[in-house]
N, C-alpha and C positions, 0 to 999 in steps of 0.2 A: 341609560343615556339622560343626555344634559337641553335644556330649554337652546336651543341656538335662536340665540336674539340675536348677531349680526355673524353673514358665510353669505360667499360671492359663490354660485354655482363654477365649476371648472366647465372650461370649454370640452366640444367635447374628444378629441382628438387628445389634451389630455388627462382625460374622465381613464376612454379607453385605453391608457398603456398602465392606468393601476385597477383596470373593470380586475383580472384576475388577485391579485393583491388581497383590495376587499372585500372577492367570497372567501379567497383560503381565511381574514383572520377574521369573515364571520360564521366560517364553518369552526376555525376554533372554539369562538367561546364558547357558542350555539353548543359543543362537547363538554365542554368548558361548567357550561349551569349548567348541563345536565346529566351527567357523569357524578356533581355534587347537592344534586336535586332530585335522581329520580325514586329514592328510597320516601322521601316526608311522603307525609298524608293529611287529611281533611287541619289542614292547617287554617286559620285564618284571615282571608284576607283583608287589607283594608281601604279600605277611600282613596280611589282609580287604582285599584289591582284589576287588572283582567289579561281575558286569554283571549286571544282572537281566531277566528272560529272562518270558519269555511267550509259549506258541500260539496264532495262533487263525487259525480257521476264515472267512473274508472270503463274503458271500453279495451279490456285486453287485448280481444282478436285485433281493432284494428290499430292501440296502440295509441289512445286519445286522452282526453284529461278537460272535461268539463266541467260548467259551476250548473252544482242541481241547480235546480227552482220549484223546490220546496222545503224551503229555509220553515213556512210558515205557518205549516200542516208537521215539523218536525221542530219546531220550536213550543208548538201546545202541547206536544208528547211531550217533552221531554221539563216539562211546567206543569205537567203531571202530577208528579211527584213531592213536587214542592211545594206545590196549594196540598198534597195529603195532611205532608210533616208540618206544615203553619196552624192547622185546620187542627192538625192532632196536640201541635202542644200548646193552644188555645184553649182545647179539654182542655190536658194536665195540668195548667197550668208551665210547664218544667219549654226549657231551653229546646227552640227547637233545632232539630241532630240534621244539618242540612251538609250538603259535599259541596252545593252548585250554584247560584242564584241564572238563571237562563233568558239571560234579554235581544233582543233584537242588537245589530249594529247600528248607530244613531245614522240618521236617513239612510239607509238599507243601499249599502254601497253604494253611493248618488253620484 
């Protein structure tokens, strides 16, 4: 995705007519990227690389999904492994073996 420098949003009636095609192309693009990258492991992320995530609570009986309000608690658990790996690396002088760095979303979904 590139930087959108100049653009004008489409009026709703035109955007609505194109919604199916936009969804279809988005799904195709996602599947293409996933197929090409699904077997990659432990790539070094570069500055600015990130994966967006959100925690969802699913109620299968009511067929509903809600944003889980335990993000801080879950984030702390995920960061424990990171902290332990960094401490071990510091004591041994080796490079830390981290699969991910877990950071909160800026502004916490402002």
